[in-house]
C-alpha positions, 0 to 999 in steps of 0.5 A: 723417246721417254722409254729410250731415255729410261733405257739409257739411264738403266744402261748407264747405271748398269755400266757403272757397276761393271768391273772385273778382277782376275788373279794369275794361276800362280796368284802372283798378280791381280788385275782389275778392269772397268767396264771399258776394259781399262786397267784400274788396279794392278797388284803384285801379291808377292815379290816373286815377280822381281826374279822373273824374266821380263818376257815371262812377267809381261806374258803373265800380266797380259794373260791376267789382264786379258782374263779380267777383260773377258770377264767384263765382256761376259758381264756386258753380254749378261747385262745387255743380252736382254736388249734386242739390237733395235733397243740398243740402236734406239738408245745409241741414236738418242745418245749420239745427240747428247755430248754429255752421254758420249762415253755411254754411247761409245760403250754401247756402240762397242758392245753392239759391235762385239768389242770392248770400249776403246778397242778399234773397230775391225775393218 
């Protein structure tokens, strides 16, 4: 149990460090997401977006945010790829009884199931 608590602490520390930033190919927009894949910053690097068609701008934003989310997923794989499924399940089970660790539990659950935190489970 002590080992699982230590792993939970390491996982939480690692997750707090994970974020990703992506810039569109045309350098018009930059998006940053956290370990959950949630957009934390959106920056327009010029005013050219004002002359874009709404659908074009929406597609550019979606593509850029998606690139940042993919990078976060890659970082999660890199960070937790060394844990085997048993290790992660042990940590998840330990955390499920600790309400203050609900966010970490949800993030590990998402990772184990191949999705970003906040994404719905596939049926």
